[in-house]
DODO-964214 format. One line per field, with one value per residue (C-alpha): residue number from 1; residue in one letter; chain; z, x, y. Coordinates in nm, 3 decimals, decimal comma. Example, Ala and Ser with C-alpha at 12.3 -4.5 7.8 and 13.67 -1.06 7.14 Angstrom:
<nodes>
num: c(1|2)
residuo: c(a|s)
cadena: c(A|A)
z: c(0,780|0,714)
x: c(1,230|1,367)
y: c(-0,450|-0,106)
</nodes>
This chain:
<nodes>
num: c(1|2|3|4|5|6|7|8|9|10|11|12|13|14|15|16|17|18|19|20|21|22|23|24|25|26|27|28|29|30|31|32|33|34|35|36|37|38|39|40|41|42|43|44|45|46|47|48|49|50|51|52|53|54|55|56|57|58|59|60|61|62|63|64|65|66|67|68|69|70|71|72|73|74|75|76|77|78|79|80|81|82|83|84|85|86|87|88|89|90|91|92|93|94|95|96|97|98|99|100|101|102|103|104|105|106|107|108|109|110|111|112|113|114|115|116|117|118|119|120|121|122|123|124|125|126|127|128|129|130|131|132|133|134|135|136|137|138|139|140|141|142|143|144|145|146|147|148|149|150|151|152|153|154|155|156|157|158|159|160|161|162|163|164|165|166|167|168|169|170|171|172|173|174|175|176|177|178|179|180|181|182|183|184|185|186|187|188|189|190|191|192|193|194|195|196|197|198|199|200|201|202|203|204|205|206|207|208|209|210|211|212|213|214|215|216|217|218|219|220|221|222|223|224|225|226|227|228|229|230|231|232|233|234|235|236|237|238|239|240|241|242|243|244|245|246|247|248|249|250|251|252|253|254|255|256|257|258|259|260|261|262|263|264|265|266|267|268|269|270|271|272|273|274|275|276|277|278|279|280|281|282|283|284|285|286|287|288|289|290|291|292|293|294|295|296|297|298|299|300|301|302|303|304|305|306|307|308|309|310|311|312|313|314|315|316|317|318|319|320|321|322|323|324|325|326|327|328|329|330|331|332|333|334|335|336|337|338|339|340|341|342|343|344|345|346|347|348|349|350|351|352|353|354|355|356|357|358|359|360|361|362|363|364|365|366|367|368|369|370|371|372|373|374|375|376|377|378|379|380|381|382|383|384|385|386|387|388|389|390|391|392|393|394|395|396|397|398|399|400|401|402|403|404|405|406|407|408|409|410|411|412|413|414|415|416|417|418|419|420|421|422|423|424|425|426|427|428|429|430|431|432|433|434|435|436|437|438|439|440|441|442|443|444|445|446|447|448|449|450|451|452|453|454|455|456|457|458|459|460|461|462|463|464|465|466|467|468|469|470|471|472|473|474|475|476|477|478|479|480|481|482|483|484|485|486|487|488|489|490|491|492|493|494|495|496|497|498|499|500|501|502|503|504|505|506|507|508|509|510|511|512|513|514|515|516|517|518|519|520|521|522|523|524|525|526|527|528|529|530|531|532|533|534|535|536|537|538|539|540|541|542|543|544|545|546|547|548|549|550|551|552|553|554|555)
residuo: c(m|t|p|a|e|l|a|s|v|v|l|a|a|a|h|a|v|f|e|q|r|g|l|d|r|a|a|l|p|a|s|t|v|v|e|r|p|r|n|p|e|h|g|d|y|a|s|t|l|a|l|q|l|s|k|k|v|g|v|p|p|r|e|l|a|t|a|l|a|d|e|l|g|r|a|a|g|v|k|s|v|e|i|a|g|p|g|f|l|n|i|r|l|d|a|a|a|a|g|q|l|a|r|v|i|v|e|a|g|a|e|y|g|r|s|d|r|l|a|g|e|k|i|n|l|e|f|v|s|a|n|p|t|g|p|v|h|i|g|g|v|r|w|a|a|v|g|d|a|l|s|r|l|l|r|a|t|g|a|d|v|g|t|e|y|y|f|n|d|a|g|s|q|i|d|r|f|a|r|s|l|l|a|a|a|k|g|e|p|a|p|e|d|g|y|g|g|a|y|i|a|e|i|a|t|e|v|q|a|r|r|p|e|v|r|s|l|d|d|d|a|a|q|e|v|f|r|v|e|g|v|a|l|m|f|d|e|i|r|s|s|l|r|d|f|g|v|e|f|d|t|y|f|n|e|k|d|l|h|d|r|g|e|l|d|l|a|l|n|r|l|r|a|q|g|h|l|y|e|s|e|g|a|t|w|l|r|t|t|d|f|g|d|d|k|d|r|v|l|r|k|s|n|g|e|w|t|y|f|a|a|d|c|a|y|y|l|d|k|r|e|r|g|f|e|r|v|v|i|m|l|g|a|d|h|h|g|y|i|g|r|m|k|a|m|a|a|c|f|g|d|d|p|e|r|n|l|e|i|l|i|g|q|l|v|n|l|l|r|d|g|a|p|m|r|m|s|k|r|a|g|t|v|i|t|l|e|d|l|v|d|a|i|g|v|d|a|s|r|y|a|l|a|r|y|s|s|d|s|p|i|d|i|d|i|e|l|w|t|r|a|t|r|d|n|p|v|y|y|v|q|y|v|a|a|r|t|a|g|v|a|r|n|a|a|e|v|g|l|v|p|g|d|a|d|a|f|r|p|e|l|l|d|h|e|k|e|n|e|l|l|k|a|l|a|e|f|p|a|v|v|a|t|a|a|e|l|r|e|p|h|r|v|a|r|y|l|e|e|s|v|a|a|s|y|h|r|f|y|d|n|c|r|v|l|p|l|g|d|e|e|v|t|d|l|h|r|a|r|l|w|l|n|n|a|t|r|t|v|i|a|n|g|l|y|l|l|g|v|t|a|p|e|r|m)
cadena: c(A|A|A|A|A|A|A|A|A|A|A|A|A|A|A|A|A|A|A|A|A|A|A|A|A|A|A|A|A|A|A|A|A|A|A|A|A|A|A|A|A|A|A|A|A|A|A|A|A|A|A|A|A|A|A|A|A|A|A|A|A|A|A|A|A|A|A|A|A|A|A|A|A|A|A|A|A|A|A|A|A|A|A|A|A|A|A|A|A|A|A|A|A|A|A|A|A|A|A|A|A|A|A|A|A|A|A|A|A|A|A|A|A|A|A|A|A|A|A|A|A|A|A|A|A|A|A|A|A|A|A|A|A|A|A|A|A|A|A|A|A|A|A|A|A|A|A|A|A|A|A|A|A|A|A|A|A|A|A|A|A|A|A|A|A|A|A|A|A|A|A|A|A|A|A|A|A|A|A|A|A|A|A|A|A|A|A|A|A|A|A|A|A|A|A|A|A|A|A|A|A|A|A|A|A|A|A|A|A|A|A|A|A|A|A|A|A|A|A|A|A|A|A|A|A|A|A|A|A|A|A|A|A|A|A|A|A|A|A|A|A|A|A|A|A|A|A|A|A|A|A|A|A|A|A|A|A|A|A|A|A|A|A|A|A|A|A|A|A|A|A|A|A|A|A|A|A|A|A|A|A|A|A|A|A|A|A|A|A|A|A|A|A|A|A|A|A|A|A|A|A|A|A|A|A|A|A|A|A|A|A|A|A|A|A|A|A|A|A|A|A|A|A|A|A|A|A|A|A|A|A|A|A|A|A|A|A|A|A|A|A|A|A|A|A|A|A|A|A|A|A|A|A|A|A|A|A|A|A|A|A|A|A|A|A|A|A|A|A|A|A|A|A|A|A|A|A|A|A|A|A|A|A|A|A|A|A|A|A|A|A|A|A|A|A|A|A|A|A|A|A|A|A|A|A|A|A|A|A|A|A|A|A|A|A|A|A|A|A|A|A|A|A|A|A|A|A|A|A|A|A|A|A|A|A|A|A|A|A|A|A|A|A|A|A|A|A|A|A|A|A|A|A|A|A|A|A|A|A|A|A|A|A|A|A|A|A|A|A|A|A|A|A|A|A|A|A|A|A|A|A|A|A|A|A|A|A|A|A|A|A|A|A|A|A|A|A|A|A|A|A|A|A|A|A|A|A|A|A|A|A|A|A|A|A|A|A|A|A|A|A|A|A|A|A|A|A|A|A|A|A|A|A|A|A|A|A|A|A|A|A|A|A|A|A|A|A|A|A|A|A|A|A|A|A)
z: c(-10,158|-10,400|-10,778|-10,806|-10,552|-10,733|-11,063|-10,903|-10,786|-11,142|-11,281|-11,015|-11,115|-11,478|-11,381|-11,196|-11,493|-11,734|-11,503|-11,472|-11,848|-11,960|-12,152|-12,247|-11,949|-12,164|-12,312|-11,975|-11,930|-11,652|-11,518|-11,585|-11,483|-11,373|-11,446|-11,307|-11,531|-11,658|-11,526|-11,149|-11,193|-11,383|-11,072|-10,889|-11,141|-11,486|-11,652|-12,022|-11,958|-12,108|-12,430|-12,447|-12,403|-12,592|-12,940|-12,805|-12,652|-12,889|-12,633|-12,701|-12,490|-12,302|-12,222|-12,086|-11,902|-11,740|-11,610|-11,481|-11,314|-11,135|-11,008|-10,911|-10,724|-10,473|-10,402|-10,067|-10,089|-10,417|-10,371|-10,723|-11,086|-11,384|-11,753|-11,992|-12,370|-12,548|-12,232|-12,001|-11,633|-11,401|-11,046|-10,718|-10,393|-10,055|-9,820|-9,604|-9,896|-10,040|-9,706|-9,618|-9,864|-9,612|-9,372|-9,652|-9,750|-9,398|-9,307|-9,631|-9,574|-9,810|-9,990|-10,114|-10,489|-10,542|-10,751|-10,928|-11,272|-11,413|-11,198|-11,382|-11,603|-11,565|-11,694|-11,737|-11,723|-11,842|-11,806|-11,780|-11,890|-11,943|-12,066|-11,783|-11,959|-11,771|-11,517|-11,584|-11,806|-11,778|-12,047|-11,847|-11,532|-11,694|-11,748|-11,391|-11,257|-11,508|-11,508|-11,132|-11,110|-11,376|-11,189|-10,877|-11,076|-11,238|-10,900|-10,750|-11,012|-10,946|-11,210|-11,131|-11,227|-11,255|-11,302|-11,491|-11,579|-11,882|-11,803|-12,139|-12,047|-12,390|-12,720|-12,877|-12,637|-12,351|-12,556|-12,601|-12,229|-12,137|-12,383|-12,232|-11,881|-11,996|-12,165|-11,851|-11,638|-11,870|-11,870|-12,238|-12,410|-12,453|-12,779|-13,061|-13,020|-12,643|-12,337|-12,166|-11,839|-11,491|-11,399|-11,638|-11,451|-11,116|-11,218|-11,368|-11,040|-10,840|-11,062|-11,011|-10,635|-10,638|-10,886|-10,856|-11,072|-11,371|-11,400|-11,498|-11,755|-12,130|-12,289|-12,392|-12,046|-11,874|-12,094|-11,991|-11,624|-11,683|-11,869|-11,588|-11,293|-11,461|-11,568|-11,218|-11,059|-11,307|-11,260|-10,879|-10,912|-11,140|-10,898|-10,604|-10,772|-10,875|-10,522|-10,384|-10,636|-10,487|-10,774|-10,716|-10,971|-10,913|-11,167|-11,302|-11,618|-11,774|-12,152|-12,111|-11,954|-12,278|-12,453|-12,177|-12,142|-12,515|-12,528|-12,860|-13,019|-12,849|-12,996|-13,338|-13,330|-13,218|-13,503|-13,748|-13,631|-13,696|-14,055|-14,053|-14,095|-14,414|-14,513|-14,748|-14,817|-14,533|-14,275|-14,095|-14,148|-13,985|-14,235|-14,038|-14,354|-14,345|-14,046|-14,156|-14,086|-14,346|-14,403|-14,290|-13,999|-13,964|-13,654|-13,718|-13,942|-14,200|-13,962|-13,695|-13,472|-13,321|-13,385|-13,119|-13,263|-13,198|-12,831|-12,841|-12,975|-12,711|-12,432|-12,543|-12,559|-12,214|-12,069|-12,233|-12,114|-11,761|-11,786|-11,863|-12,089|-12,166|-12,220|-12,178|-12,283|-12,224|-12,472|-12,537|-12,800|-13,046|-13,056|-13,270|-13,536|-13,294|-13,277|-13,618|-13,593|-13,236|-13,317|-13,621|-13,408|-13,163|-13,453|-13,584|-13,248|-13,301|-13,053|-13,097|-13,109|-13,001|-12,697|-12,592|-12,664|-12,578|-12,652|-12,497|-12,629|-12,404|-12,534|-12,444|-12,120|-12,085|-11,752|-11,756|-11,548|-11,589|-11,877|-12,081|-12,121|-11,919|-12,157|-11,958|-11,642|-11,416|-11,381|-11,693|-11,926|-12,207|-12,055|-11,764|-11,514|-11,245|-10,980|-11,157|-11,153|-10,791|-10,678|-10,853|-10,730|-10,500|-10,536|-10,477|-10,721|-10,977|-10,966|-10,971|-11,255|-11,471|-11,409|-11,440|-11,818|-12,086|-12,169|-12,543|-12,503|-12,454|-12,127|-11,983|-11,611|-11,485|-11,177|-11,044|-11,068|-10,913|-10,613|-10,538|-10,217|-10,386|-10,527|-10,887|-10,810|-10,876|-10,630|-10,356|-10,425|-10,374|-10,087|-9,909|-9,893|-9,750|-9,481|-9,417|-9,367|-9,127|-8,945|-8,912|-8,759|-8,509|-8,414|-8,378|-8,132|-7,927|-7,873|-7,804|-8,149|-8,267|-8,546|-8,300|-8,364|-8,719|-8,589|-8,447|-8,775|-8,919|-9,293|-9,361|-9,205|-9,497|-9,709|-9,794|-10,164|-10,112|-9,904|-10,181|-10,438|-10,239|-10,182|-10,555|-10,622|-10,372|-10,523|-10,860|-10,729|-10,796|-11,155|-11,210|-11,086|-11,305|-11,615|-11,558|-11,527|-11,832|-12,053|-11,907|-11,815|-11,461|-11,536|-11,495|-11,122|-11,084|-11,271|-11,071|-10,742|-10,848|-11,037|-10,846|-10,495|-10,402|-10,568|-10,407|-10,066|-10,067|-10,146|-9,874|-9,622|-9,703|-9,671|-9,415|-9,083|-8,933|-8,595|-8,336|-8,269|-7,922|-7,659|-7,919|-7,834|-8,048|-8,255|-8,481|-8,778|-8,668|-8,637|-8,977|-9,139|-8,966|-9,127|-9,463|-9,389|-9,300|-9,611|-9,819|-9,650|-9,737|-10,106|-10,137|-9,965|-10,175|-10,498|-10,415|-10,322|-10,671|-10,811|-10,568|-10,392|-10,017|-9,844|-9,575|-9,243|-9,208|-9,453)
x: c(11,353|11,644|11,602|11,659|11,381|11,146|11,226|11,127|10,800|10,731|10,798|10,574|10,297|10,341|10,309|9,986|9,843|9,931|9,766|9,451|9,422|9,524|9,826|10,122|10,360|10,640|10,665|10,774|11,147|11,346|11,428|11,363|11,508|11,385|11,563|11,569|11,379|11,585|11,319|11,259|10,905|10,824|10,869|11,134|11,172|11,047|10,973|10,932|10,808|10,464|10,622|10,854|10,572|10,278|10,364|10,454|10,109|9,900|9,782|9,811|10,094|9,882|9,620|9,889|10,053|9,720|9,678|10,037|9,989|9,675|9,855|10,170|9,968|9,865|10,226|10,379|10,605|10,463|10,299|10,169|10,211|10,146|10,133|10,322|10,348|10,276|10,310|10,591|10,533|10,647|10,665|10,683|10,778|10,644|10,897|10,927|11,014|11,257|11,421|11,468|11,757|11,975|11,948|12,018|12,336|12,472|12,407|12,564|12,875|13,160|12,934|12,695|12,735|12,871|12,687|12,723|12,661|12,986|12,995|13,142|13,372|13,742|13,934|14,307|14,374|14,718|14,817|15,121|15,378|15,641|15,977|16,235|16,459|16,347|16,101|15,727|15,635|15,312|15,134|15,203|15,091|14,752|14,711|14,825|14,541|14,277|14,380|14,381|14,044|13,906|14,028|13,848|13,530|13,537|13,585|13,308|13,072|13,166|13,431|13,731|14,015|14,387|14,597|14,920|15,235|15,427|15,793|15,968|16,318|16,418|16,486|16,678|16,561|16,726|17,049|17,036|16,971|17,273|17,497|17,378|17,468|17,810|17,875|17,772|18,002|18,292|18,210|18,118|17,815|17,509|17,499|17,314|17,021|17,060|16,894|16,986|16,893|17,038|16,876|17,112|17,417|17,251|17,186|17,533|17,685|17,466|17,558|17,929|17,874|17,698|17,933|18,273|18,435|18,249|18,522|18,781|18,565|18,584|18,301|18,093|18,108|18,054|17,753|17,593|17,641|17,485|17,199|17,112|17,174|17,048|16,718|16,665|16,734|16,515|16,227|16,259|16,228|15,925|15,753|15,836|15,703|15,382|15,340|15,376|15,108|14,878|14,910|15,009|14,981|14,878|15,135|15,459|15,522|15,870|15,892|16,218|16,021|15,829|16,160|16,312|16,005|15,967|15,630|15,702|15,746|15,425|15,234|15,389|15,279|14,929|14,894|15,032|14,776|14,506|14,630|14,733|15,114|15,317|15,683|15,814|16,168|16,295|16,069|15,760|15,448|15,104|14,824|14,646|14,498|14,242|14,093|14,106|14,468|14,625|14,917|15,046|15,290|15,632|15,674|16,021|16,276|16,485|16,784|16,588|16,520|16,175|15,980|15,806|15,475|15,572|15,611|15,273|15,117|15,284|15,185|14,822|14,813|14,971|14,693|14,424|14,588|14,578|14,200|14,128|13,824|13,872|14,210|14,203|14,513|14,555|14,793|14,927|14,820|15,087|14,952|14,640|14,803|14,819|14,444|14,396|14,689|14,607|14,241|14,347|14,596|14,321|14,108|14,403|14,410|14,044|13,913|13,636|13,831|13,524|13,470|13,815|14,032|13,972|14,221|14,184|14,384|14,471|14,542|14,814|14,851|15,011|15,121|15,077|15,267|15,173|14,951|15,233|15,315|15,607|15,849|16,144|16,189|16,473|16,570|16,454|16,566|16,317|15,978|15,753|15,747|15,518|15,736|15,713|15,334|15,310|15,563|15,353|15,001|15,015|14,892|14,519|14,493|14,705|14,490|14,165|14,277|14,390|14,078|13,833|13,838|13,750|14,074|14,020|14,052|14,377|14,391|14,578|14,655|14,697|14,918|14,770|14,413|14,480|14,665|14,402|14,197|13,882|13,563|13,685|13,945|13,742|13,922|13,908|13,536|13,463|13,705|13,562|13,226|13,400|13,557|13,244|13,022|13,279|13,294|12,917|12,915|13,188|13,011|12,682|12,834|12,971|12,618|12,465|12,315|12,360|12,174|12,016|11,880|11,766|11,420|11,386|11,489|11,199|11,268|10,932|11,072|11,314|11,057|11,243|11,308|11,687|11,673|11,484|11,732|12,026|11,856|11,798|12,163|12,280|12,042|12,221|12,554|12,512|12,402|12,691|12,941|12,794|12,789|13,143|13,267|13,083|13,190|13,545|13,494|13,607|13,556|13,181|13,236|13,433|13,176|12,894|13,066|13,109|12,790|12,539|12,657|12,880|12,654|12,339|12,501|12,611|12,254|12,120|12,371|12,280|11,904|11,859|12,032|12,158|12,283|12,059|12,125|12,227|12,004|11,766|11,642|11,758|11,466|11,390|11,439|11,797|11,857|11,705|11,923|12,229|12,148|12,137|12,464|12,631|12,490|12,649|12,983|12,952|12,886|13,163|13,412|13,308|13,330|13,670|13,798|13,707|13,927|14,210|14,163|14,136|13,823|13,969|13,795|13,953|14,087)
y: c(8,039|7,998|8,028|7,653|7,589|7,825|7,653|7,324|7,482|7,602|7,256|7,097|7,339|7,234|6,868|6,949|7,143|6,864|6,610|6,821|6,877|6,529|6,663|6,446|6,465|6,324|6,675|6,815|6,876|6,710|7,056|7,422|7,757|8,096|8,421|8,770|9,015|9,305|9,541|9,481|9,614|9,293|9,083|8,889|8,606|8,513|8,179|8,097|7,741|7,803|7,930|7,630|7,375|7,525|7,392|7,049|7,000|7,209|7,466|7,842|7,986|8,243|7,981|7,748|8,039|8,128|7,773|7,770|8,110|7,988|7,679|7,870|8,132|7,864|7,758|7,848|8,150|8,282|8,619|8,671|8,562|8,784|8,694|8,918|8,925|8,597|8,388|8,497|8,429|8,709|8,579|8,767|8,598|8,697|8,854|8,544|8,319|8,572|8,649|8,284|8,281|8,468|8,174|7,924|8,107|8,153|7,792|7,666|7,877|7,789|7,538|7,805|7,841|7,490|7,234|6,902|7,055|6,906|6,594|6,298|6,509|6,434|6,734|6,794|7,167|7,278|7,641|7,869|7,604|7,875|7,746|7,729|7,978|8,288|8,428|8,402|8,696|8,891|8,687|8,371|8,549|8,611|8,238|8,171|8,387|8,275|7,910|7,880|8,055|7,822|7,515|7,640|7,701|7,358|7,190|7,402|7,261|6,900|6,826|6,605|6,840|6,781|7,095|7,056|7,250|7,123|7,164|7,197|7,081|6,951|7,122|7,407|7,678|7,490|7,474|7,851|7,894|7,678|7,867|8,196|8,080|7,962|8,297|8,486|8,269|8,351|8,722|8,715|8,873|8,656|8,456|8,624|8,383|8,359|8,507|8,833|8,997|9,010|8,678|8,493|8,626|8,542|8,182|8,140|8,257|8,020|7,724|7,797|7,816|7,478|7,314|7,490|7,224|7,369|7,634|7,373|7,188|7,232|7,426|7,122|6,965|7,300|7,374|7,044|7,133|7,474|7,306|7,065|7,295|7,611|7,459|7,319|7,658|7,844|7,606|7,622|7,998|7,968|7,730|7,956|8,271|8,093|7,955|8,308|8,408|8,144|7,894|7,532|7,253|6,894|6,775|6,918|6,719|6,703|6,688|6,495|6,210|6,165|6,098|5,886|5,662|5,606|5,779|5,948|5,606|5,491|5,788|5,723|5,360|5,454|5,702|5,450|5,196|5,457|5,482|5,847|5,826|5,825|5,852|6,118|6,239|6,024|6,192|6,062|6,272|6,291|6,347|6,619|6,771|6,489|6,669|7,031|7,131|7,360|7,121|6,783|6,781|6,621|6,405|6,273|6,444|6,264|6,282|6,093|6,395|6,438|6,756|6,962|6,845|6,484|6,573|6,747|6,427|6,211|6,447|6,456|6,076|6,056|6,271|6,063|5,742|5,880|5,882|6,248|6,267|6,634|6,797|7,176|7,368|7,739|7,904|8,253|8,502|8,385|8,028|8,069|7,855|7,561|7,514|7,355|7,117|7,014|6,949|6,746|6,554|6,457|6,335|6,130|5,949|5,862|6,120|6,373|6,702|6,898|6,680|6,562|6,866|7,229|7,506|7,852|8,146|8,439|8,786|9,034|9,227|9,571|9,714|10,092|10,344|10,710|10,605|10,450|10,079|9,950|9,781|9,655|9,453|9,554|9,190|9,008|9,284|9,233|9,147|9,240|8,955|8,818|8,981|9,319|9,303|9,189|9,450|9,716|9,633|9,326|8,968|9,028|9,317|9,129|8,818|9,013|9,241|8,949|8,740|9,031|9,049|8,797|8,620|8,667|9,045|9,240|9,430|9,727|9,724|10,079|10,075|10,399|10,267|9,925|10,068|10,332|10,292|10,422|10,275|10,307|10,038|9,719|9,493|9,756|9,807|9,437|9,376|9,680|9,500|9,195|9,412|9,618|9,310|9,166|9,500|9,517|9,169|9,269|9,589|9,406|9,160|9,450|9,590|9,249|9,202|8,844|8,662|8,422|8,077|8,005|7,915|8,265|8,432|8,633|8,659|8,824|9,142|9,180|9,357|9,678|9,739|9,739|9,422|9,249|9,375|9,240|8,904|8,865|8,947|8,684|8,429|8,455|8,328|7,952|8,017|8,260|8,001|7,726|7,947|8,073|7,715|7,586|7,878|7,888|8,255|8,342|8,711|8,654|8,599|8,922|9,130|8,971|9,054|9,415|9,491|9,278|9,202|9,496|9,752|9,608|9,580|9,945|10,052|9,820|9,956|10,316|10,257|9,978|10,024|9,698|9,824|9,989|10,358|10,471|10,311|10,175|9,826|9,538|9,414|9,119|9,349|9,422|9,047|8,975|9,240|9,095|8,759|8,936|9,117|8,788|8,619|8,892|8,831|8,461|8,525|8,784|8,551|8,252|8,451|8,599|8,253|8,130|8,408|8,330|8,665|8,720|8,849|9,077|9,135|9,478|9,737)
</nodes>
């Protein structure tokens, strides 16, 4: 019996009690939940339904809890129900009902943990969006791991998600990039406000190989060639490095297209129609202070140039016009100041900024070697890049380490820890369970132990304390996935895999032998435990998939 099934049983019992007592059934909720008690001695699951309903129907909570307990005690699969405190229901399942979950999980396979909790939501999720002026730095890498994991979680809970990378190929930073390439091609130092690092010389050399005529052009013409070709090469490299990191986007959106298609004018006209524009000192302003911003924002300067914020407005409107009801933008630690102006901008368009726009801020990441932060990339010169991280600890460890912590907290990634093949390395600890469960299944097949037909599965044999503990851990997975998606917190999945599933499986493995010893005959208990072993493999694999991490069969 899954927690969702038990919750339905509890609600059905409440309906029966209300019918018997003539209580107002309109007070009953459409659904309810059960939770694991912190203390296992209090039962397998707990319900607060009696406490929630007592005031609504004028029945003391313990009296209502007693009636619910009596009704629940007659339900199939429920071993006992106890009343605690003012009206908590502590429920114990019989072994057969609890053990049946192993079959449910194995048969569901990759679908176990998925739900329709967010069905009907159309979400645009933008993350990374690093400027094409250099390799993806470690802050952007954090959003690559977290953003991709979040997109997987949202889809697993039924949302219609479009992932997007905003390719900023217009503006002053691109001018500085082009000037830096031109300087490198001429053997000159980088401009004072330009970009350094070996990658600049590499790209300049590649541009000259592709476009040899650039050598004979004047500086203005040559700079334009370096701009076009250099940006294309840099962005190809960014896309390639992200692809190698396991991150692909549904849409790569060019800022230049906003300008070329007249979308900035469209946004300006829409905001004017909403009554939030005004002219001052020859510039066009958006009155964002009406919606809590600390100052109004210029959209078009007195010289006719567009501001970056104008492009932000046009891009937001473009997403909404494409049918996305919720726009989620993941920004770096230095973008806290954007939240107020972006929320105000959404309100100026007539949207609900709390419903239609969501901004997530990620904090800094330090890569530690010998306990000290690494400061310089061999190639980029000034920052630690995606390639530096992957070269140091690998893709799986990188993705797991970056997604394991709440994104609003700074993190240190210790190279020594994350490359260690020991249980104190979190990704190794979890992947070891994936490999061990696969190994148990292989070894079982070699001695003729197979799970057998589901009808022959005897879940009531899974009555050991550690079997029950593991089953309860596996039962939590769908709720963990749903909560992680709704709160935008992929780290909940990682911590669950470590603290609930991996920890419980190790205790199960140490106390409940799956494989027969020597010439010992294969029994139904061995088969039942193999079902549980395989269910654990399913949950570990499904959870790691949501984090973009592999579930190895061997280590």
